[in-house]
PyMOL Python script that loads the backbone (N, CA, C, O; Angstrom):
from pymol import cmd

cmd.read_pdbstr("""\
ATOM      1  N   MET A   1      23.950 106.009  10.813  1.00  0.00           N
ATOM      2  CA  MET A   1      23.341 106.139   9.498  1.00  0.00           C
ATOM      3  C   MET A   1      22.859 104.787   8.962  1.00  0.00           C
ATOM      4  O   MET A   1      22.600 104.659   7.766  1.00  0.00           O
ATOM      5  N   ILE A   2      22.740 103.810   9.806  1.00  0.00           N
ATOM      6  CA  ILE A   2      22.295 102.498   9.365  1.00  0.00           C
ATOM      7  C   ILE A   2      20.926 102.575   8.710  1.00  0.00           C
ATOM      8  O   ILE A   2      20.681 101.910   7.704  1.00  0.00           O
ATOM      9  N   ALA A   3      20.038 103.374   9.267  1.00  0.00           N
ATOM     10  CA  ALA A   3      18.670 103.440   8.755  1.00  0.00           C
ATOM     11  C   ALA A   3      18.613 103.873   7.299  1.00  0.00           C
ATOM     12  O   ALA A   3      17.689 103.491   6.581  1.00  0.00           O
ATOM     13  N   SER A   4      19.576 104.658   6.851  1.00  0.00           N
ATOM     14  CA  SER A   4      19.569 105.110   5.467  1.00  0.00           C
ATOM     15  C   SER A   4      20.418 104.229   4.567  1.00  0.00           C
ATOM     16  O   SER A   4      20.463 104.434   3.354  1.00  0.00           O
ATOM     17  N   GLY A   5      21.090 103.254   5.155  1.00  0.00           N
ATOM     18  CA  GLY A   5      21.953 102.386   4.360  1.00  0.00           C
ATOM     19  C   GLY A   5      23.318 102.987   4.112  1.00  0.00           C
ATOM     20  O   GLY A   5      24.152 102.373   3.446  1.00  0.00           O
ATOM     21  N   ASN A   6      23.563 104.186   4.638  1.00  0.00           N
ATOM     22  CA  ASN A   6      24.845 104.859   4.446  1.00  0.00           C
ATOM     23  C   ASN A   6      25.793 104.472   5.573  1.00  0.00           C
ATOM     24  O   ASN A   6      26.028 105.247   6.500  1.00  0.00           O
ATOM     25  N   ILE A   7      26.324 103.280   5.481  1.00  0.00           N
ATOM     26  CA  ILE A   7      27.253 102.819   6.498  1.00  0.00           C
ATOM     27  C   ILE A   7      28.544 102.414   5.818  1.00  0.00           C
ATOM     28  O   ILE A   7      28.569 102.062   4.639  1.00  0.00           O
ATOM     29  N   SER A   8      29.603 102.471   6.584  1.00  0.00           N
ATOM     30  CA  SER A   8      30.886 102.058   6.023  1.00  0.00           C
ATOM     31  C   SER A   8      31.349 100.799   6.747  1.00  0.00           C
ATOM     32  O   SER A   8      32.413 100.776   7.366  1.00  0.00           O
ATOM     33  N   ALA A   9      30.546  99.772   6.659  1.00  0.00           N
ATOM     34  CA  ALA A   9      30.863  98.502   7.301  1.00  0.00           C
ATOM     35  C   ALA A   9      31.025  97.436   6.235  1.00  0.00           C
ATOM     36  O   ALA A   9      30.392  97.480   5.180  1.00  0.00           O
ATOM     37  N   ASN A  10      31.882  96.487   6.534  1.00  0.00           N
ATOM     38  CA  ASN A  10      32.046  95.376   5.608  1.00  0.00           C
ATOM     39  C   ASN A  10      31.094  94.240   6.023  1.00  0.00           C
ATOM     40  O   ASN A  10      30.374  94.361   7.014  1.00  0.00           O
ATOM     41  N   GLN A  11      31.098  93.153   5.269  1.00  0.00           N
ATOM     42  CA  GLN A  11      30.182  92.046   5.555  1.00  0.00           C
ATOM     43  C   GLN A  11      30.391  91.480   6.947  1.00  0.00           C
ATOM     44  O   GLN A  11      29.424  91.152   7.635  1.00  0.00           O
ATOM     45  N   GLN A  12      31.641  91.362   7.369  1.00  0.00           N
ATOM     46  CA  GLN A  12      31.934  90.805   8.693  1.00  0.00           C
ATOM     47  C   GLN A  12      31.328  91.678   9.795  1.00  0.00           C
ATOM     48  O   GLN A  12      30.731  91.163  10.740  1.00  0.00           O
ATOM     49  N   GLU A  13      31.480  92.985   9.672  1.00  0.00           N
ATOM     50  CA  GLU A  13      30.917  93.897  10.672  1.00  0.00           C
ATOM     51  C   GLU A  13      29.396  93.862  10.647  1.00  0.00           C
ATOM     52  O   GLU A  13      28.754  93.898  11.697  1.00  0.00           O
ATOM     53  N   LEU A  14      28.824  93.792   9.463  1.00  0.00           N
ATOM     54  CA  LEU A  14      27.368  93.692   9.351  1.00  0.00           C
ATOM     55  C   LEU A  14      26.871  92.426  10.044  1.00  0.00           C
ATOM     56  O   LEU A  14      25.848  92.448  10.728  1.00  0.00           O
ATOM     57  N   ASP A  15      27.594  91.332   9.867  1.00  0.00           N
ATOM     58  CA  ASP A  15      27.219  90.066  10.500  1.00  0.00           C
ATOM     59  C   ASP A  15      27.406  90.119  12.012  1.00  0.00           C
ATOM     60  O   ASP A  15      26.553  89.654  12.768  1.00  0.00           O
ATOM     61  N   GLU A  16      28.513  90.680  12.441  1.00  0.00           N
ATOM     62  CA  GLU A  16      28.836  90.724  13.869  1.00  0.00           C
ATOM     63  C   GLU A  16      27.747  91.445  14.665  1.00  0.00           C
ATOM     64  O   GLU A  16      27.384  91.017  15.761  1.00  0.00           O
ATOM     65  N   PHE A  17      27.242  92.517  14.117  1.00  0.00           N
ATOM     66  CA  PHE A  17      26.233  93.305  14.819  1.00  0.00           C
ATOM     67  C   PHE A  17      24.813  92.977  14.374  1.00  0.00           C
ATOM     68  O   PHE A  17      23.856  93.623  14.802  1.00  0.00           O
ATOM     69  N   LYS A  18      24.682  91.982  13.525  1.00  0.00           N
ATOM     70  CA  LYS A  18      23.376  91.512  13.030  1.00  0.00           C
ATOM     71  C   LYS A  18      22.529  92.660  12.451  1.00  0.00           C
ATOM     72  O   LYS A  18      21.316  92.723  12.646  1.00  0.00           O
ATOM     73  N   ILE A  19      23.199  93.541  11.751  1.00  0.00           N
ATOM     74  CA  ILE A  19      22.533  94.715  11.191  1.00  0.00           C
ATOM     75  C   ILE A  19      21.541  94.315  10.107  1.00  0.00           C
ATOM     76  O   ILE A  19      20.394  94.762  10.116  1.00  0.00           O
ATOM     77  N   VAL A  20      21.974  93.482   9.182  1.00  0.00           N
ATOM     78  CA  VAL A  20      21.101  93.096   8.068  1.00  0.00           C
ATOM     79  C   VAL A  20      19.893  92.337   8.596  1.00  0.00           C
ATOM     80  O   VAL A  20      18.769  92.599   8.168  1.00  0.00           O
ATOM     81  N   GLU A  21      20.103  91.401   9.517  1.00  0.00           N
ATOM     82  CA  GLU A  21      19.005  90.623  10.064  1.00  0.00           C
ATOM     83  C   GLU A  21      17.997  91.518  10.791  1.00  0.00           C
ATOM     84  O   GLU A  21      16.789  91.304  10.689  1.00  0.00           O
ATOM     85  N   SER A  22      18.492  92.511  11.518  1.00  0.00           N
ATOM     86  CA  SER A  22      17.606  93.443  12.227  1.00  0.00           C
ATOM     87  C   SER A  22      16.778  94.262  11.245  1.00  0.00           C
ATOM     88  O   SER A  22      15.586  94.488  11.455  1.00  0.00           O
ATOM     89  N   LEU A  23      17.424  94.702  10.174  1.00  0.00           N
ATOM     90  CA  LEU A  23      16.689  95.469   9.166  1.00  0.00           C
ATOM     91  C   LEU A  23      15.637  94.613   8.470  1.00  0.00           C
ATOM     92  O   LEU A  23      14.528  95.079   8.211  1.00  0.00           O
ATOM     93  N   ILE A  24      15.979  93.376   8.170  1.00  0.00           N
ATOM     94  CA  ILE A  24      15.019  92.480   7.512  1.00  0.00           C
ATOM     95  C   ILE A  24      13.819  92.249   8.420  1.00  0.00           C
ATOM     96  O   ILE A  24      12.678  92.270   7.960  1.00  0.00           O
ATOM     97  N   ASN A  25      14.071  92.032   9.697  1.00  0.00           N
ATOM     98  CA  ASN A  25      12.981  91.839  10.647  1.00  0.00           C
ATOM     99  C   ASN A  25      12.064  93.070  10.680  1.00  0.00           C
ATOM    100  O   ASN A  25      10.840  92.941  10.688  1.00  0.00           O
ATOM    101  N   MET A  26      12.660  94.242  10.701  1.00  0.00           N
ATOM    102  CA  MET A  26      11.877  95.472  10.704  1.00  0.00           C
ATOM    103  C   MET A  26      11.098  95.619   9.391  1.00  0.00           C
ATOM    104  O   MET A  26       9.942  96.041   9.392  1.00  0.00           O
ATOM    105  N   TRP A  27      11.735  95.272   8.284  1.00  0.00           N
ATOM    106  CA  TRP A  27      11.112  95.385   6.967  1.00  0.00           C
ATOM    107  C   TRP A  27       9.863  94.518   6.885  1.00  0.00           C
ATOM    108  O   TRP A  27       8.844  94.936   6.336  1.00  0.00           O
ATOM    109  N   ARG A  28       9.943  93.331   7.423  1.00  0.00           N
ATOM    110  CA  ARG A  28       8.827  92.397   7.347  1.00  0.00           C
ATOM    111  C   ARG A  28       7.737  92.665   8.365  1.00  0.00           C
ATOM    112  O   ARG A  28       6.580  92.320   8.127  1.00  0.00           O
ATOM    113  N   ASN A  29       8.077  93.275   9.497  1.00  0.00           N
ATOM    114  CA  ASN A  29       7.136  93.324  10.608  1.00  0.00           C
ATOM    115  C   ASN A  29       6.675  94.698  11.052  1.00  0.00           C
ATOM    116  O   ASN A  29       5.725  94.792  11.830  1.00  0.00           O
ATOM    117  N   ASP A  30       7.305  95.766  10.591  1.00  0.00           N
ATOM    118  CA  ASP A  30       6.887  97.077  11.061  1.00  0.00           C
ATOM    119  C   ASP A  30       5.535  97.438  10.456  1.00  0.00           C
ATOM    120  O   ASP A  30       5.338  97.274   9.252  1.00  0.00           O
ATOM    121  N   PRO A  31       4.608  97.924  11.262  1.00  0.00           N
ATOM    122  CA  PRO A  31       3.272  98.242  10.746  1.00  0.00           C
ATOM    123  C   PRO A  31       3.212  99.518   9.899  1.00  0.00           C
ATOM    124  O   PRO A  31       2.216  99.771   9.222  1.00  0.00           O
ATOM    125  N   ILE A  32       4.271 100.310   9.940  1.00  0.00           N
ATOM    126  CA  ILE A  32       4.250 101.590   9.225  1.00  0.00           C
ATOM    127  C   ILE A  32       4.915 101.428   7.858  1.00  0.00           C
ATOM    128  O   ILE A  32       6.088 101.067   7.765  1.00  0.00           O
ATOM    129  N   ASN A  33       4.160 101.696   6.814  1.00  0.00           N
ATOM    130  CA  ASN A  33       4.609 101.523   5.436  1.00  0.00           C
ATOM    131  C   ASN A  33       5.859 102.347   5.120  1.00  0.00           C
ATOM    132  O   ASN A  33       6.756 101.862   4.431  1.00  0.00           O
ATOM    133  N   THR A  34       5.925 103.574   5.611  1.00  0.00           N
ATOM    134  CA  THR A  34       7.089 104.412   5.305  1.00  0.00           C
ATOM    135  C   THR A  34       8.356 103.868   5.964  1.00  0.00           C
ATOM    136  O   THR A  34       9.451 104.019   5.422  1.00  0.00           O
ATOM    137  N   VAL A  35       8.212 103.240   7.121  1.00  0.00           N
ATOM    138  CA  VAL A  35       9.364 102.613   7.772  1.00  0.00           C
ATOM    139  C   VAL A  35       9.838 101.433   6.926  1.00  0.00           C
ATOM    140  O   VAL A  35      11.033 101.287   6.668  1.00  0.00           O
ATOM    141  N   ARG A  36       8.898 100.594   6.497  1.00  0.00           N
ATOM    142  CA  ARG A  36       9.268  99.445   5.657  1.00  0.00           C
ATOM    143  C   ARG A  36       9.945  99.901   4.376  1.00  0.00           C
ATOM    144  O   ARG A  36      10.916  99.289   3.931  1.00  0.00           O
ATOM    145  N   SER A  37       9.444 100.961   3.790  1.00  0.00           N
ATOM    146  CA  SER A  37      10.031 101.486   2.556  1.00  0.00           C
ATOM    147  C   SER A  37      11.455 102.000   2.798  1.00  0.00           C
ATOM    148  O   SER A  37      12.347 101.761   1.984  1.00  0.00           O
ATOM    149  N   ALA A  38      11.664 102.698   3.904  1.00  0.00           N
ATOM    150  CA  ALA A  38      12.999 103.211   4.226  1.00  0.00           C
ATOM    151  C   ALA A  38      13.972 102.065   4.495  1.00  0.00           C
ATOM    152  O   ALA A  38      15.137 102.131   4.101  1.00  0.00           O
ATOM    153  N   VAL A  39      13.499 101.023   5.162  1.00  0.00           N
ATOM    154  CA  VAL A  39      14.353  99.868   5.442  1.00  0.00           C
ATOM    155  C   VAL A  39      14.695  99.142   4.154  1.00  0.00           C
ATOM    156  O   VAL A  39      15.831  98.703   3.975  1.00  0.00           O
ATOM    157  N   GLU A  40      13.729  99.009   3.252  1.00  0.00           N
ATOM    158  CA  GLU A  40      14.012  98.380   1.960  1.00  0.00           C
ATOM    159  C   GLU A  40      15.093  99.152   1.224  1.00  0.00           C
ATOM    160  O   GLU A  40      16.004  98.555   0.651  1.00  0.00           O
ATOM    161  N   ASP A  41      14.999 100.478   1.236  1.00  0.00           N
ATOM    162  CA  ASP A  41      16.020 101.305   0.591  1.00  0.00           C
ATOM    163  C   ASP A  41      17.384 101.107   1.246  1.00  0.00           C
ATOM    164  O   ASP A  41      18.404 101.060   0.558  1.00  0.00           O
ATOM    165  N   ALA A  42      17.403 100.991   2.570  1.00  0.00           N
ATOM    166  CA  ALA A  42      18.670 100.768   3.284  1.00  0.00           C
ATOM    167  C   ALA A  42      19.274  99.423   2.895  1.00  0.00           C
ATOM    168  O   ALA A  42      20.477  99.336   2.645  1.00  0.00           O
ATOM    169  N   LEU A  43      18.451  98.370   2.839  1.00  0.00           N
ATOM    170  CA  LEU A  43      18.952  97.052   2.429  1.00  0.00           C
ATOM    171  C   LEU A  43      19.461  97.077   0.992  1.00  0.00           C
ATOM    172  O   LEU A  43      20.472  96.450   0.676  1.00  0.00           O
ATOM    173  N   TYR A  44      18.772  97.791   0.136  1.00  0.00           N
ATOM    174  CA  TYR A  44      19.188  97.958  -1.263  1.00  0.00           C
ATOM    175  C   TYR A  44      20.598  98.568  -1.316  1.00  0.00           C
ATOM    176  O   TYR A  44      21.474  98.079  -2.030  1.00  0.00           O
ATOM    177  N   LYS A  45      20.792  99.640  -0.548  1.00  0.00           N
ATOM    178  CA  LYS A  45      22.101 100.314  -0.539  1.00  0.00           C
ATOM    179  C   LYS A  45      23.184  99.428   0.068  1.00  0.00           C
ATOM    180  O   LYS A  45      24.316  99.391  -0.415  1.00  0.00           O
ATOM    181  N   ILE A  46      22.823  98.717   1.130  1.00  0.00           N
ATOM    182  CA  ILE A  46      23.793  97.813   1.752  1.00  0.00           C
ATOM    183  C   ILE A  46      24.201  96.725   0.769  1.00  0.00           C
ATOM    184  O   ILE A  46      25.386  96.421   0.636  1.00  0.00           O
ATOM    185  N   TYR A  47      23.229  96.139   0.081  1.00  0.00           N
ATOM    186  CA  TYR A  47      23.575  95.101  -0.902  1.00  0.00           C
ATOM    187  C   TYR A  47      24.433  95.688  -2.018  1.00  0.00           C
ATOM    188  O   TYR A  47      25.410  95.078  -2.451  1.00  0.00           O
ATOM    189  N   LYS A  48      24.061  96.858  -2.467  1.00  0.00           N
ATOM    190  CA  LYS A  48      24.791  97.487  -3.567  1.00  0.00           C
ATOM    191  C   LYS A  48      26.255  97.748  -3.181  1.00  0.00           C
ATOM    192  O   LYS A  48      27.144  97.639  -4.025  1.00  0.00           O
ATOM    193  N   SER A  49      26.504  98.087  -1.928  1.00  0.00           N
ATOM    194  CA  SER A  49      27.874  98.397  -1.524  1.00  0.00           C
ATOM    195  C   SER A  49      28.655  97.187  -1.010  1.00  0.00           C
ATOM    196  O   SER A  49      29.885  97.191  -1.058  1.00  0.00           O
ATOM    197  N   THR A  50      27.963  96.146  -0.516  1.00  0.00           N
ATOM    198  CA  THR A  50      28.690  95.024   0.082  1.00  0.00           C
ATOM    199  C   THR A  50      28.388  93.670  -0.552  1.00  0.00           C
ATOM    200  O   THR A  50      29.126  92.710  -0.329  1.00  0.00           O
ATOM    201  N   GLN A  51      27.319  93.576  -1.337  1.00  0.00           N
ATOM    202  CA  GLN A  51      26.837  92.309  -1.885  1.00  0.00           C
ATOM    203  C   GLN A  51      26.635  91.280  -0.768  1.00  0.00           C
ATOM    204  O   GLN A  51      26.954  90.101  -0.924  1.00  0.00           O
ATOM    205  N   HIS A  52      26.105  91.750   0.350  1.00  0.00           N
ATOM    206  CA  HIS A  52      25.872  90.886   1.508  1.00  0.00           C
ATOM    207  C   HIS A  52      24.863  89.795   1.133  1.00  0.00           C
ATOM    208  O   HIS A  52      23.771  90.117   0.663  1.00  0.00           O
ATOM    209  N   PRO A  53      25.196  88.521   1.325  1.00  0.00           N
ATOM    210  CA  PRO A  53      24.326  87.429   0.877  1.00  0.00           C
ATOM    211  C   PRO A  53      22.952  87.398   1.550  1.00  0.00           C
ATOM    212  O   PRO A  53      21.969  87.014   0.916  1.00  0.00           O
ATOM    213  N   THR A  54      22.871  87.794   2.814  1.00  0.00           N
ATOM    214  CA  THR A  54      21.571  87.806   3.486  1.00  0.00           C
ATOM    215  C   THR A  54      20.690  88.922   2.937  1.00  0.00           C
ATOM    216  O   THR A  54      19.485  88.740   2.761  1.00  0.00           O
ATOM    217  N   ALA A  55      21.288  90.065   2.668  1.00  0.00           N
ATOM    218  CA  ALA A  55      20.541  91.167   2.052  1.00  0.00           C
ATOM    219  C   ALA A  55      20.060  90.748   0.662  1.00  0.00           C
ATOM    220  O   ALA A  55      18.935  91.055   0.267  1.00  0.00           O
ATOM    221  N   TYR A  56      20.919  90.048  -0.072  1.00  0.00           N
ATOM    222  CA  TYR A  56      20.544  89.554  -1.396  1.00  0.00           C
ATOM    223  C   TYR A  56      19.317  88.647  -1.317  1.00  0.00           C
ATOM    224  O   TYR A  56      18.359  88.824  -2.069  1.00  0.00           O
ATOM    225  N   LYS A  57      19.349  87.684  -0.411  1.00  0.00           N
ATOM    226  CA  LYS A  57      18.239  86.744  -0.287  1.00  0.00           C
ATOM    227  C   LYS A  57      16.938  87.458   0.048  1.00  0.00           C
ATOM    228  O   LYS A  57      15.886  87.144  -0.508  1.00  0.00           O
ATOM    229  N   ALA A  58      17.016  88.422   0.962  1.00  0.00           N
ATOM    230  CA  ALA A  58      15.815  89.166   1.346  1.00  0.00           C
ATOM    231  C   ALA A  58      15.289  89.999   0.186  1.00  0.00           C
ATOM    232  O   ALA A  58      14.087  90.008  -0.080  1.00  0.00           O
ATOM    233  N   LEU A  59      16.176  90.692  -0.499  1.00  0.00           N
ATOM    234  CA  LEU A  59      15.751  91.532  -1.620  1.00  0.00           C
ATOM    235  C   LEU A  59      15.222  90.694  -2.776  1.00  0.00           C
ATOM    236  O   LEU A  59      14.286  91.100  -3.465  1.00  0.00           O
ATOM    237  N   LYS A  60      15.807  89.551  -2.984  1.00  0.00           N
ATOM    238  CA  LYS A  60      15.390  88.669  -4.077  1.00  0.00           C
ATOM    239  C   LYS A  60      14.005  88.087  -3.800  1.00  0.00           C
ATOM    240  O   LYS A  60      13.226  87.868  -4.727  1.00  0.00           O
ATOM    241  N   ARG A  61      13.702  87.839  -2.546  1.00  0.00           N
ATOM    242  CA  ARG A  61      12.478  87.153  -2.181  1.00  0.00           C
ATOM    243  C   ARG A  61      11.320  88.099  -1.865  1.00  0.00           C
ATOM    244  O   ARG A  61      10.169  87.761  -2.142  1.00  0.00           O
ATOM    245  N   TYR A  62      11.589  89.252  -1.304  1.00  0.00           N
ATOM    246  CA  TYR A  62      10.538  90.023  -0.658  1.00  0.00           C
ATOM    247  C   TYR A  62       9.892  91.165  -1.442  1.00  0.00           C
ATOM    248  O   TYR A  62       8.713  91.429  -1.203  1.00  0.00           O
ATOM    249  N   PRO A  63      10.554  91.853  -2.343  1.00  0.00           N
ATOM    250  CA  PRO A  63       9.932  93.039  -2.970  1.00  0.00           C
ATOM    251  C   PRO A  63       8.656  92.712  -3.741  1.00  0.00           C
ATOM    252  O   PRO A  63       8.398  91.566  -4.110  1.00  0.00           O
ATOM    253  N   ASP A  64       7.886  93.740  -3.964  1.00  0.00           N
ATOM    254  CA  ASP A  64       6.635  93.621  -4.708  1.00  0.00           C
ATOM    255  C   ASP A  64       6.952  93.582  -6.201  1.00  0.00           C
ATOM    256  O   ASP A  64       6.998  94.617  -6.865  1.00  0.00           O
ATOM    257  N   TYR A  65       7.167  92.380  -6.714  1.00  0.00           N
ATOM    258  CA  TYR A  65       7.514  92.239  -8.124  1.00  0.00           C
ATOM    259  C   TYR A  65       6.321  92.388  -9.047  1.00  0.00           C
ATOM    260  O   TYR A  65       6.474  92.301 -10.265  1.00  0.00           O
ATOM    261  N   THR A  66       5.131  92.612  -8.494  1.00  0.00           N
ATOM    262  CA  THR A  66       3.973  92.881  -9.345  1.00  0.00           C
ATOM    263  C   THR A  66       4.043  94.313  -9.880  1.00  0.00           C
ATOM    264  O   THR A  66       3.394  94.646 -10.872  1.00  0.00           O
ATOM    265  N   ASN A  67       4.826  95.142  -9.222  1.00  0.00           N
ATOM    266  CA  ASN A  67       5.027  96.514  -9.660  1.00  0.00           C
ATOM    267  C   ASN A  67       6.166  96.507 -10.679  1.00  0.00           C
ATOM    268  O   ASN A  67       7.293  96.147 -10.338  1.00  0.00           O
ATOM    269  N   ASP A  68       5.889  96.897 -11.916  1.00  0.00           N
ATOM    270  CA  ASP A  68       6.893  96.845 -12.985  1.00  0.00           C
ATOM    271  C   ASP A  68       8.132  97.675 -12.682  1.00  0.00           C
ATOM    272  O   ASP A  68       9.249  97.272 -13.008  1.00  0.00           O
ATOM    273  N   GLN A  69       7.939  98.830 -12.061  1.00  0.00           N
ATOM    274  CA  GLN A  69       9.075  99.696 -11.747  1.00  0.00           C
ATOM    275  C   GLN A  69       9.988  99.029 -10.712  1.00  0.00           C
ATOM    276  O   GLN A  69      11.212  99.077 -10.839  1.00  0.00           O
ATOM    277  N   THR A  70       9.399  98.415  -9.704  1.00  0.00           N
ATOM    278  CA  THR A  70      10.182  97.708  -8.689  1.00  0.00           C
ATOM    279  C   THR A  70      10.895  96.522  -9.302  1.00  0.00           C
ATOM    280  O   THR A  70      12.072  96.287  -9.027  1.00  0.00           O
ATOM    281  N   LYS A  71      10.190  95.776 -10.130  1.00  0.00           N
ATOM    282  CA  LYS A  71      10.783  94.603 -10.786  1.00  0.00           C
ATOM    283  C   LYS A  71      11.999  95.016 -11.602  1.00  0.00           C
ATOM    284  O   LYS A  71      13.042  94.365 -11.530  1.00  0.00           O
ATOM    285  N   GLU A  72      11.880  96.075 -12.366  1.00  0.00           N
ATOM    286  CA  GLU A  72      12.989  96.555 -13.195  1.00  0.00           C
ATOM    287  C   GLU A  72      14.165  97.023 -12.329  1.00  0.00           C
ATOM    288  O   GLU A  72      15.322  96.753 -12.649  1.00  0.00           O
ATOM    289  N   LYS A  73      13.863  97.720 -11.242  1.00  0.00           N
ATOM    290  CA  LYS A  73      14.899  98.210 -10.327  1.00  0.00           C
ATOM    291  C   LYS A  73      15.751  97.054  -9.802  1.00  0.00           C
ATOM    292  O   LYS A  73      16.979  97.132  -9.779  1.00  0.00           O
ATOM    293  N   TYR A  74      15.081  95.986  -9.385  1.00  0.00           N
ATOM    294  CA  TYR A  74      15.816  94.854  -8.819  1.00  0.00           C
ATOM    295  C   TYR A  74      16.485  93.998  -9.888  1.00  0.00           C
ATOM    296  O   TYR A  74      17.558  93.446  -9.644  1.00  0.00           O
ATOM    297  N   GLU A  75      15.891  93.876 -11.042  1.00  0.00           N
ATOM    298  CA  GLU A  75      16.552  93.150 -12.123  1.00  0.00           C
ATOM    299  C   GLU A  75      17.867  93.830 -12.482  1.00  0.00           C
ATOM    300  O   GLU A  75      18.879  93.162 -12.693  1.00  0.00           O
ATOM    301  N   LEU A  76      17.852  95.158 -12.551  1.00  0.00           N
ATOM    302  CA  LEU A  76      19.084  95.903 -12.847  1.00  0.00           C
ATOM    303  C   LEU A  76      20.105  95.747 -11.735  1.00  0.00           C
ATOM    304  O   LEU A  76      21.296  95.584 -12.003  1.00  0.00           O
ATOM    305  N   LEU A  77      19.652  95.796 -10.489  1.00  0.00           N
ATOM    306  CA  LEU A  77      20.568  95.626  -9.360  1.00  0.00           C
ATOM    307  C   LEU A  77      21.261  94.277  -9.424  1.00  0.00           C
ATOM    308  O   LEU A  77      22.482  94.194  -9.286  1.00  0.00           O
ATOM    309  N   PHE A  78      20.485  93.221  -9.631  1.00  0.00           N
ATOM    310  CA  PHE A  78      21.060  91.880  -9.604  1.00  0.00           C
ATOM    311  C   PHE A  78      21.902  91.579 -10.845  1.00  0.00           C
ATOM    312  O   PHE A  78      22.756  90.694 -10.806  1.00  0.00           O
ATOM    313  N   LYS A  79      21.673  92.303 -11.945  1.00  0.00           N
ATOM    314  CA  LYS A  79      22.536  92.161 -13.118  1.00  0.00           C
ATOM    315  C   LYS A  79      23.859  92.891 -12.897  1.00  0.00           C
ATOM    316  O   LYS A  79      24.930  92.403 -13.259  1.00  0.00           O
ATOM    317  N   GLU A  80      23.752  94.068 -12.293  1.00  0.00           N
ATOM    318  CA  GLU A  80      24.921  94.933 -12.150  1.00  0.00           C
ATOM    319  C   GLU A  80      25.885  94.442 -11.073  1.00  0.00           C
ATOM    320  O   GLU A  80      27.100  94.590 -11.206  1.00  0.00           O
ATOM    321  N   TYR A  81      25.350  93.867 -10.027  1.00  0.00           N
ATOM    322  CA  TYR A  81      26.185  93.458  -8.898  1.00  0.00           C
ATOM    323  C   TYR A  81      26.233  91.945  -8.800  1.00  0.00           C
ATOM    324  O   TYR A  81      25.287  91.247  -9.165  1.00  0.00           O
ATOM    325  N   THR A  82      27.340  91.466  -8.308  1.00  0.00           N
ATOM    326  CA  THR A  82      27.603  90.032  -8.210  1.00  0.00           C
ATOM    327  C   THR A  82      26.581  89.356  -7.313  1.00  0.00           C
ATOM    328  O   THR A  82      26.261  89.847  -6.231  1.00  0.00           O
ATOM    329  N   VAL A  83      26.079  88.233  -7.775  1.00  0.00           N
ATOM    330  CA  VAL A  83      25.177  87.419  -6.960  1.00  0.00           C
ATOM    331  C   VAL A  83      26.041  86.569  -6.042  1.00  0.00           C
ATOM    332  O   VAL A  83      26.967  85.906  -6.510  1.00  0.00           O
ATOM    333  N   PRO A  84      25.756  86.577  -4.738  1.00  0.00           N
ATOM    334  CA  PRO A  84      26.577  85.797  -3.811  1.00  0.00           C
ATOM    335  C   PRO A  84      26.584  84.319  -4.154  1.00  0.00           C
ATOM    336  O   PRO A  84      25.591  83.779  -4.642  1.00  0.00           O
ATOM    337  N   VAL A  85      27.697  83.675  -3.899  1.00  0.00           N
ATOM    338  CA  VAL A  85      27.868  82.250  -4.183  1.00  0.00           C
ATOM    339  C   VAL A  85      26.926  81.407  -3.337  1.00  0.00           C
ATOM    340  O   VAL A  85      26.379  80.417  -3.822  1.00  0.00           O
ATOM    341  N   ASN A  86      26.730  81.787  -2.079  1.00  0.00           N
ATOM    342  CA  ASN A  86      25.914  80.999  -1.142  1.00  0.00           C
ATOM    343  C   ASN A  86      24.450  81.369  -1.180  1.00  0.00           C
ATOM    344  O   ASN A  86      23.765  81.227  -0.167  1.00  0.00           O
ATOM    345  N   SER A  87      23.944  81.832  -2.295  1.00  0.00           N
ATOM    346  CA  SER A  87      22.539  82.228  -2.351  1.00  0.00           C
ATOM    347  C   SER A  87      21.746  81.021  -2.555  1.00  0.00           C
ATOM    348  O   SER A  87      20.520  81.094  -2.637  1.00  0.00           O
TER     349      SER A  87
END
""", "prot")
cmd.dss("prot")
cmd.show_as("cartoon", "prot")
cmd.util.cbc("prot")
cmd.orient("prot")
């Protein structure tokens, strides 16, 4: 269920299997828009459940903040959940 972000892994497990890094690579490079959108949603869910610092950095840097709805979604996420110390 990694593709949907519905995983029960902690940060150490995510790092060990390079799950977040693989998703970020797919998010940035896949030519299919629906795939990129699904990966973004998965990273969002992973960050929401684990506050993974790499997911945070990617989400903070990459979304289309020109879209007001997206901007608001991420502002709420980053207010609600702890920002990693190593960001």
